[in-house]
Every structure is written in structure tokens, then in C-alpha cells.
PDB file of N, CA, C and O in Angstrom:
ATOM      1  N   MET A   1      93.800  91.534 117.771  1.00  0.00           N
ATOM      2  CA  MET A   1      93.771  92.903 117.748  1.00  0.00           C
ATOM      3  C   MET A   1      93.310  93.681 119.230  1.00  0.00           C
ATOM      4  O   MET A   1      93.877  94.655 119.724  1.00  0.00           O
ATOM      5  N   ARG A   2      92.236  93.026 119.723  1.00  0.00           N
ATOM      6  CA  ARG A   2      91.804  93.626 120.897  1.00  0.00           C
ATOM      7  C   ARG A   2      92.781  93.531 121.988  1.00  0.00           C
ATOM      8  O   ARG A   2      92.876  94.544 122.679  1.00  0.00           O
ATOM      9  N   PRO A   3      93.574  92.471 122.310  1.00  0.00           N
ATOM     10  CA  PRO A   3      94.505  92.635 123.300  1.00  0.00           C
ATOM     11  C   PRO A   3      95.348  93.712 123.287  1.00  0.00           C
ATOM     12  O   PRO A   3      95.623  94.299 124.333  1.00  0.00           O
ATOM     13  N   GLY A   4      95.862  94.094 122.059  1.00  0.00           N
ATOM     14  CA  GLY A   4      96.727  95.249 121.882  1.00  0.00           C
ATOM     15  C   GLY A   4      96.156  96.396 122.061  1.00  0.00           C
ATOM     16  O   GLY A   4      96.849  97.321 122.484  1.00  0.00           O
ATOM     17  N   ILE A   5      94.899  96.582 121.809  1.00  0.00           N
ATOM     18  CA  ILE A   5      94.175  97.789 122.185  1.00  0.00           C
ATOM     19  C   ILE A   5      93.976  97.976 123.577  1.00  0.00           C
ATOM     20  O   ILE A   5      94.126  99.054 124.154  1.00  0.00           O
ATOM     21  N   LEU A   6      93.607  96.821 124.151  1.00  0.00           N
ATOM     22  CA  LEU A   6      93.482  96.922 125.782  1.00  0.00           C
ATOM     23  C   LEU A   6      94.741  97.261 126.282  1.00  0.00           C
ATOM     24  O   LEU A   6      94.746  98.126 127.158  1.00  0.00           O
ATOM     25  N   ALA A   7      95.877  96.756 125.911  1.00  0.00           N
ATOM     26  CA  ALA A   7      97.176  96.923 126.348  1.00  0.00           C
ATOM     27  C   ALA A   7      97.630  98.377 126.337  1.00  0.00           C
ATOM     28  O   ALA A   7      98.448  98.823 127.141  1.00  0.00           O
ATOM     29  N   ASP A   8      97.066  99.063 125.408  1.00  0.00           N
ATOM     30  CA  ASP A   8      97.387 100.608 125.228  1.00  0.00           C
ATOM     31  C   ASP A   8      96.421 101.523 125.975  1.00  0.00           C
ATOM     32  O   ASP A   8      96.494 102.751 125.928  1.00  0.00           O
ATOM     33  N   GLY A   9      95.481 100.816 126.689  1.00  0.00           N
ATOM     34  CA  GLY A   9      94.505 101.612 127.472  1.00  0.00           C
ATOM     35  C   GLY A   9      93.260 101.900 126.673  1.00  0.00           C
ATOM     36  O   GLY A   9      92.505 102.766 127.114  1.00  0.00           O
ATOM     37  N   GLY A  10      92.971 101.320 125.626  1.00  0.00           N
ATOM     38  CA  GLY A  10      91.828 101.609 124.801  1.00  0.00           C
ATOM     39  C   GLY A  10      90.761 100.570 124.840  1.00  0.00           C
ATOM     40  O   GLY A  10      90.953  99.604 125.579  1.00  0.00           O
ATOM     41  N   GLU A  11      89.700 100.635 124.168  1.00  0.00           N
ATOM     42  CA  GLU A  11      88.618  99.630 124.088  1.00  0.00           C
ATOM     43  C   GLU A  11      87.887 100.069 122.854  1.00  0.00           C
ATOM     44  O   GLU A  11      87.756 101.265 122.594  1.00  0.00           O
ATOM     45  N   VAL A  12      87.373  99.044 122.034  1.00  0.00           N
ATOM     46  CA  VAL A  12      86.449  99.185 121.016  1.00  0.00           C
ATOM     47  C   VAL A  12      85.159  98.327 121.230  1.00  0.00           C
ATOM     48  O   VAL A  12      85.217  97.139 121.550  1.00  0.00           O
ATOM     49  N   TRP A  13      84.151  98.917 121.060  1.00  0.00           N
ATOM     50  CA  TRP A  13      82.742  98.261 121.373  1.00  0.00           C
ATOM     51  C   TRP A  13      82.004  98.242 119.979  1.00  0.00           C
ATOM     52  O   TRP A  13      81.906  99.233 119.257  1.00  0.00           O
ATOM     53  N   LEU A  14      81.534  97.081 119.710  1.00  0.00           N
ATOM     54  CA  LEU A  14      80.556  96.955 118.530  1.00  0.00           C
ATOM     55  C   LEU A  14      79.171  97.568 119.038  1.00  0.00           C
ATOM     56  O   LEU A  14      78.576  97.101 120.010  1.00  0.00           O
ATOM     57  N   ILE A  15      78.735  98.601 118.331  1.00  0.00           N
ATOM     58  CA  ILE A  15      77.387  99.146 118.612  1.00  0.00           C
ATOM     59  C   ILE A  15      76.366  98.483 117.879  1.00  0.00           C
ATOM     60  O   ILE A  15      75.396  98.009 118.471  1.00  0.00           O
ATOM     61  N   LYS A  16      76.488  98.406 116.677  1.00  0.00           N
ATOM     62  CA  LYS A  16      75.391  97.739 115.764  1.00  0.00           C
ATOM     63  C   LYS A  16      76.005  97.355 114.440  1.00  0.00           C
ATOM     64  O   LYS A  16      77.137  97.723 114.127  1.00  0.00           O
ATOM     65  N   VAL A  17      75.172  96.544 113.601  1.00  0.00           N
ATOM     66  CA  VAL A  17      75.674  96.189 112.319  1.00  0.00           C
ATOM     67  C   VAL A  17      74.377  96.407 111.406  1.00  0.00           C
ATOM     68  O   VAL A  17      73.299  95.857 111.636  1.00  0.00           O
ATOM     69  N   GLU A  18      74.596  97.192 110.448  1.00  0.00           N
ATOM     70  CA  GLU A  18      73.382  97.565 109.570  1.00  0.00           C
ATOM     71  C   GLU A  18      73.744  97.793 108.183  1.00  0.00           C
ATOM     72  O   GLU A  18      74.457  98.734 107.833  1.00  0.00           O
ATOM     73  N   ASP A  19      73.245  96.919 107.386  1.00  0.00           N
ATOM     74  CA  ASP A  19      73.460  96.966 105.905  1.00  0.00           C
ATOM     75  C   ASP A  19      74.893  96.804 105.549  1.00  0.00           C
ATOM     76  O   ASP A  19      75.430  97.562 104.742  1.00  0.00           O
ATOM     77  N   GLY A  20      75.486  95.886 106.099  1.00  0.00           N
ATOM     78  CA  GLY A  20      76.965  95.437 105.822  1.00  0.00           C
ATOM     79  C   GLY A  20      77.926  96.446 106.440  1.00  0.00           C
ATOM     80  O   GLY A  20      79.126  96.393 106.173  1.00  0.00           O
ATOM     81  N   VAL A  21      77.431  97.344 107.244  1.00  0.00           N
ATOM     82  CA  VAL A  21      78.340  98.317 107.880  1.00  0.00           C
ATOM     83  C   VAL A  21      78.427  98.013 109.505  1.00  0.00           C
ATOM     84  O   VAL A  21      77.383  97.931 110.151  1.00  0.00           O
ATOM     85  N   ALA A  22      79.524  97.875 110.042  1.00  0.00           N
ATOM     86  CA  ALA A  22      79.660  97.576 111.478  1.00  0.00           C
ATOM     87  C   ALA A  22      80.005  98.912 112.113  1.00  0.00           C
ATOM     88  O   ALA A  22      80.967  99.505 111.626  1.00  0.00           O
ATOM     89  N   PHE A  23      79.340  99.485 113.155  1.00  0.00           N
ATOM     90  CA  PHE A  23      79.450 100.689 113.679  1.00  0.00           C
ATOM     91  C   PHE A  23      80.084 100.368 115.037  1.00  0.00           C
ATOM     92  O   PHE A  23      79.549  99.519 115.751  1.00  0.00           O
ATOM     93  N   VAL A  24      81.197 101.002 115.433  1.00  0.00           N
ATOM     94  CA  VAL A  24      81.923 100.770 116.646  1.00  0.00           C
ATOM     95  C   VAL A  24      82.151 102.157 117.331  1.00  0.00           C
ATOM     96  O   VAL A  24      82.137 103.246 116.756  1.00  0.00           O
ATOM     97  N   GLN A  25      82.345 101.943 118.552  1.00  0.00           N
ATOM     98  CA  GLN A  25      82.891 103.115 119.343  1.00  0.00           C
ATOM     99  C   GLN A  25      84.233 102.921 120.020  1.00  0.00           C
ATOM    100  O   GLN A  25      84.419 101.945 120.746  1.00  0.00           O
ATOM    101  N   MET A  26      85.157 103.813 119.805  1.00  0.00           N
ATOM    102  CA  MET A  26      86.506 103.827 120.290  1.00  0.00           C
ATOM    103  C   MET A  26      86.400 104.524 121.700  1.00  0.00           C
ATOM    104  O   MET A  26      85.815 105.590 121.891  1.00  0.00           O
ATOM    105  N   LEU A  27      86.982 103.851 122.565  1.00  0.00           N
ATOM    106  CA  LEU A  27      86.891 104.432 124.060  1.00  0.00           C
ATOM    107  C   LEU A  27      88.210 104.397 124.531  1.00  0.00           C
ATOM    108  O   LEU A  27      89.145 103.798 124.000  1.00  0.00           O
ATOM    109  N   GLY A  28      88.245 105.176 125.718  1.00  0.00           N
ATOM    110  CA  GLY A  28      89.501 105.084 126.538  1.00  0.00           C
ATOM    111  C   GLY A  28      90.696 105.734 125.708  1.00  0.00           C
ATOM    112  O   GLY A  28      90.420 106.586 124.864  1.00  0.00           O
ATOM    113  N   ALA A  29      91.882 105.391 125.904  1.00  0.00           N
ATOM    114  CA  ALA A  29      93.092 105.976 125.011  1.00  0.00           C
ATOM    115  C   ALA A  29      92.644 106.063 123.501  1.00  0.00           C
ATOM    116  O   ALA A  29      92.956 107.041 122.821  1.00  0.00           O
ATOM    117  N   CYS A  30      91.885 104.990 122.980  1.00  0.00           N
ATOM    118  CA  CYS A  30      91.580 105.184 121.531  1.00  0.00           C
ATOM    119  C   CYS A  30      90.673 106.205 121.207  1.00  0.00           C
ATOM    120  O   CYS A  30      90.638 106.663 120.065  1.00  0.00           O
ATOM    121  N   GLY A  31      89.867 106.642 122.190  1.00  0.00           N
ATOM    122  CA  GLY A  31      88.854 107.730 121.833  1.00  0.00           C
ATOM    123  C   GLY A  31      89.506 109.140 121.345  1.00  0.00           C
ATOM    124  O   GLY A  31      88.924 109.840 120.516  1.00  0.00           O
ATOM    125  N   GLY A  32      90.698 109.489 121.890  1.00  0.00           N
ATOM    126  CA  GLY A  32      91.284 110.736 121.435  1.00  0.00           C
ATOM    127  C   GLY A  32      92.580 110.557 120.673  1.00  0.00           C
ATOM    128  O   GLY A  32      93.258 111.509 120.286  1.00  0.00           O
ATOM    129  N   CYS A  33      92.879 109.324 120.484  1.00  0.00           N
ATOM    130  CA  CYS A  33      94.206 109.034 119.825  1.00  0.00           C
ATOM    131  C   CYS A  33      94.307 109.440 118.525  1.00  0.00           C
ATOM    132  O   CYS A  33      93.426 108.987 117.795  1.00  0.00           O
ATOM    133  N   PRO A  34      95.232 110.263 117.939  1.00  0.00           N
ATOM    134  CA  PRO A  34      95.381 110.626 116.573  1.00  0.00           C
ATOM    135  C   PRO A  34      95.641 109.531 115.537  1.00  0.00           C
ATOM    136  O   PRO A  34      95.533 109.710 114.323  1.00  0.00           O
ATOM    137  N   ALA A  35      96.003 108.345 116.141  1.00  0.00           N
ATOM    138  CA  ALA A  35      96.107 107.220 115.158  1.00  0.00           C
ATOM    139  C   ALA A  35      95.159 106.310 115.258  1.00  0.00           C
ATOM    140  O   ALA A  35      95.357 105.177 114.817  1.00  0.00           O
ATOM    141  N   SER A  36      93.900 106.681 115.891  1.00  0.00           N
ATOM    142  CA  SER A  36      92.733 105.772 115.960  1.00  0.00           C
ATOM    143  C   SER A  36      92.178 105.560 114.615  1.00  0.00           C
ATOM    144  O   SER A  36      91.702 104.439 114.436  1.00  0.00           O
ATOM    145  N   ASN A  37      92.132 106.383 113.629  1.00  0.00           N
ATOM    146  CA  ASN A  37      91.701 106.202 112.289  1.00  0.00           C
ATOM    147  C   ASN A  37      92.545 104.965 111.866  1.00  0.00           C
ATOM    148  O   ASN A  37      91.954 103.920 111.591  1.00  0.00           O
ATOM    149  N   TYR A  38      93.778 105.031 111.808  1.00  0.00           N
ATOM    150  CA  TYR A  38      94.604 104.100 111.219  1.00  0.00           C
ATOM    151  C   TYR A  38      94.399 102.690 111.808  1.00  0.00           C
ATOM    152  O   TYR A  38      94.469 101.660 111.137  1.00  0.00           O
ATOM    153  N   THR A  39      94.118 102.751 113.231  1.00  0.00           N
ATOM    154  CA  THR A  39      93.784 101.480 113.864  1.00  0.00           C
ATOM    155  C   THR A  39      92.434 101.020 113.391  1.00  0.00           C
ATOM    156  O   THR A  39      92.309  99.835 113.085  1.00  0.00           O
ATOM    157  N   LEU A  40      91.454 101.803 113.304  1.00  0.00           N
ATOM    158  CA  LEU A  40      90.229 101.335 112.870  1.00  0.00           C
ATOM    159  C   LEU A  40      90.104 100.859 111.370  1.00  0.00           C
ATOM    160  O   LEU A  40      89.480  99.826 111.128  1.00  0.00           O
ATOM    161  N   LYS A  41      90.675 101.577 110.385  1.00  0.00           N
ATOM    162  CA  LYS A  41      90.727 101.253 108.945  1.00  0.00           C
ATOM    163  C   LYS A  41      91.853 100.270 108.700  1.00  0.00           C
ATOM    164  O   LYS A  41      91.675  99.217 108.087  1.00  0.00           O
ATOM    165  N   GLY A  42      92.989 100.639 109.188  1.00  0.00           N
ATOM    166  CA  GLY A  42      94.049  99.654 108.821  1.00  0.00           C
ATOM    167  C   GLY A  42      94.050  98.371 109.403  1.00  0.00           C
ATOM    168  O   GLY A  42      94.534  97.423 108.786  1.00  0.00           O
ATOM    169  N   ALA A  43      93.527  98.231 110.604  1.00  0.00           N
ATOM    170  CA  ALA A  43      93.595  97.022 111.285  1.00  0.00           C
ATOM    171  C   ALA A  43      92.262  96.299 111.621  1.00  0.00           C
ATOM    172  O   ALA A  43      91.989  95.168 111.218  1.00  0.00           O
ATOM    173  N   ILE A  44      91.519  97.011 112.344  1.00  0.00           N
ATOM    174  CA  ILE A  44      90.277  96.465 112.752  1.00  0.00           C
ATOM    175  C   ILE A  44      89.235  96.180 111.575  1.00  0.00           C
ATOM    176  O   ILE A  44      88.530  95.172 111.636  1.00  0.00           O
ATOM    177  N   GLU A  45      89.145  97.013 110.571  1.00  0.00           N
ATOM    178  CA  GLU A  45      88.450  96.732 109.387  1.00  0.00           C
ATOM    179  C   GLU A  45      88.829  95.675 108.636  1.00  0.00           C
ATOM    180  O   GLU A  45      88.040  94.886 108.118  1.00  0.00           O
ATOM    181  N   THR A  46      90.165  95.623 108.547  1.00  0.00           N
ATOM    182  CA  THR A  46      90.824  94.570 107.523  1.00  0.00           C
ATOM    183  C   THR A  46      90.576  93.148 108.253  1.00  0.00           C
ATOM    184  O   THR A  46      90.174  92.195 107.587  1.00  0.00           O
ATOM    185  N   ILE A  47      90.813  93.036 109.573  1.00  0.00           N
ATOM    186  CA  ILE A  47      90.577  91.904 110.105  1.00  0.00           C
ATOM    187  C   ILE A  47      89.046  91.352 110.159  1.00  0.00           C
ATOM    188  O   ILE A  47      88.749  90.177 109.944  1.00  0.00           O
ATOM    189  N   VAL A  48      88.173  92.327 110.462  1.00  0.00           N
ATOM    190  CA  VAL A  48      86.730  92.119 110.418  1.00  0.00           C
ATOM    191  C   VAL A  48      86.243  91.616 109.190  1.00  0.00           C
ATOM    192  O   VAL A  48      85.568  90.589 109.116  1.00  0.00           O
ATOM    193  N   ARG A  49      86.610  92.407 108.095  1.00  0.00           N
ATOM    194  CA  ARG A  49      86.277  92.167 106.700  1.00  0.00           C
ATOM    195  C   ARG A  49      86.786  90.675 106.326  1.00  0.00           C
ATOM    196  O   ARG A  49      86.022  89.915 105.732  1.00  0.00           O
ATOM    197  N   ALA A  50      87.935  90.324 106.644  1.00  0.00           N
ATOM    198  CA  ALA A  50      88.578  89.061 106.350  1.00  0.00           C
ATOM    199  C   ALA A  50      87.701  87.897 106.996  1.00  0.00           C
ATOM    200  O   ALA A  50      87.404  86.895 106.345  1.00  0.00           O
ATOM    201  N   ASP A  51      87.304  88.093 108.321  1.00  0.00           N
ATOM    202  CA  ASP A  51      86.626  87.152 108.907  1.00  0.00           C
ATOM    203  C   ASP A  51      85.222  87.031 108.886  1.00  0.00           C
ATOM    204  O   ASP A  51      84.652  86.009 109.270  1.00  0.00           O
ATOM    205  N   VAL A  52      84.569  88.145 108.403  1.00  0.00           N
ATOM    206  CA  VAL A  52      83.023  88.208 108.253  1.00  0.00           C
ATOM    207  C   VAL A  52      82.851  88.979 106.884  1.00  0.00           C
ATOM    208  O   VAL A  52      82.714  90.202 106.856  1.00  0.00           O
ATOM    209  N   PRO A  53      82.868  88.166 105.719  1.00  0.00           N
ATOM    210  CA  PRO A  53      82.829  88.860 104.486  1.00  0.00           C
ATOM    211  C   PRO A  53      81.497  89.656 104.230  1.00  0.00           C
ATOM    212  O   PRO A  53      81.361  90.465 103.312  1.00  0.00           O
ATOM    213  N   GLU A  54      80.609  89.357 105.077  1.00  0.00           N
ATOM    214  CA  GLU A  54      79.313  90.226 104.876  1.00  0.00           C
ATOM    215  C   GLU A  54      79.583  91.644 105.317  1.00  0.00           C
ATOM    216  O   GLU A  54      78.838  92.515 104.869  1.00  0.00           O
ATOM    217  N   ILE A  55      80.506  91.966 106.096  1.00  0.00           N
ATOM    218  CA  ILE A  55      80.823  93.260 106.623  1.00  0.00           C
ATOM    219  C   ILE A  55      81.745  94.037 105.487  1.00  0.00           C
ATOM    220  O   ILE A  55      82.831  93.546 105.180  1.00  0.00           O
ATOM    221  N   ARG A  56      81.343  95.100 104.955  1.00  0.00           N
ATOM    222  CA  ARG A  56      81.989  95.668 103.837  1.00  0.00           C
ATOM    223  C   ARG A  56      82.744  96.979 104.325  1.00  0.00           C
ATOM    224  O   ARG A  56      83.608  97.496 103.617  1.00  0.00           O
ATOM    225  N   GLU A  57      82.398  97.472 105.507  1.00  0.00           N
ATOM    226  CA  GLU A  57      82.966  98.610 106.088  1.00  0.00           C
ATOM    227  C   GLU A  57      82.777  98.644 107.708  1.00  0.00           C
ATOM    228  O   GLU A  57      81.773  98.225 108.283  1.00  0.00           O
ATOM    229  N   VAL A  58      83.845  99.181 108.301  1.00  0.00           N
ATOM    230  CA  VAL A  58      83.742  99.450 109.861  1.00  0.00           C
ATOM    231  C   VAL A  58      83.862 101.015 109.916  1.00  0.00           C
ATOM    232  O   VAL A  58      84.649 101.661 109.224  1.00  0.00           O
ATOM    233  N   VAL A  59      82.978 101.542 110.831  1.00  0.00           N
ATOM    234  CA  VAL A  59      82.826 103.003 110.750  1.00  0.00           C
ATOM    235  C   VAL A  59      82.666 103.345 112.385  1.00  0.00           C
ATOM    236  O   VAL A  59      82.009 102.643 113.154  1.00  0.00           O
ATOM    237  N   GLU A  60      83.323 104.441 112.729  1.00  0.00           N
ATOM    238  CA  GLU A  60      83.334 104.903 114.201  1.00  0.00           C
ATOM    239  C   GLU A  60      82.200 105.746 114.419  1.00  0.00           C
ATOM    240  O   GLU A  60      81.922 106.632 113.612  1.00  0.00           O
ATOM    241  N   ILE A  61      81.471 105.519 115.533  1.00  0.00           N
ATOM    242  CA  ILE A  61      80.406 106.602 115.682  1.00  0.00           C
ATOM    243  C   ILE A  61      80.642 107.172 117.167  1.00  0.00           C
ATOM    244  O   ILE A  61      79.929 108.076 117.603  1.00  0.00           O
TER     245      ILE A  61
END
């Protein structure tokens, strides 16, 4: 997922994990992109939850 985000001029940083929620910051082209919520929920959250079952949600801050 990350190589695709980088290729589009964006970046995603993990800020913290608290009570099963991963807080991320969308930067670069992703920061103002109207599709960033789809990228966050439809792709990033899906992949993270599949790989790390303890994470129940990914939220942008």
C-alpha cells in the first residue's frame, strides 16, 4: 500500500496506537485529497486489521 501512496506524492505516518485504535497522519498529496478517506478506510485499515488483529480501527488525526 505504501509504495502506491508514495508514488502519488503522499505519505502516511503512524502517530500512536491506543486502545486498539491506530492514529495516522496523511501527508503530502494525501493530506488534501478528496479520496483520502477511501484510501484510509478502504485500503489502509483493511490491510492493517488483517495483519494486526489487535487493531480494530485506523483513524486520521
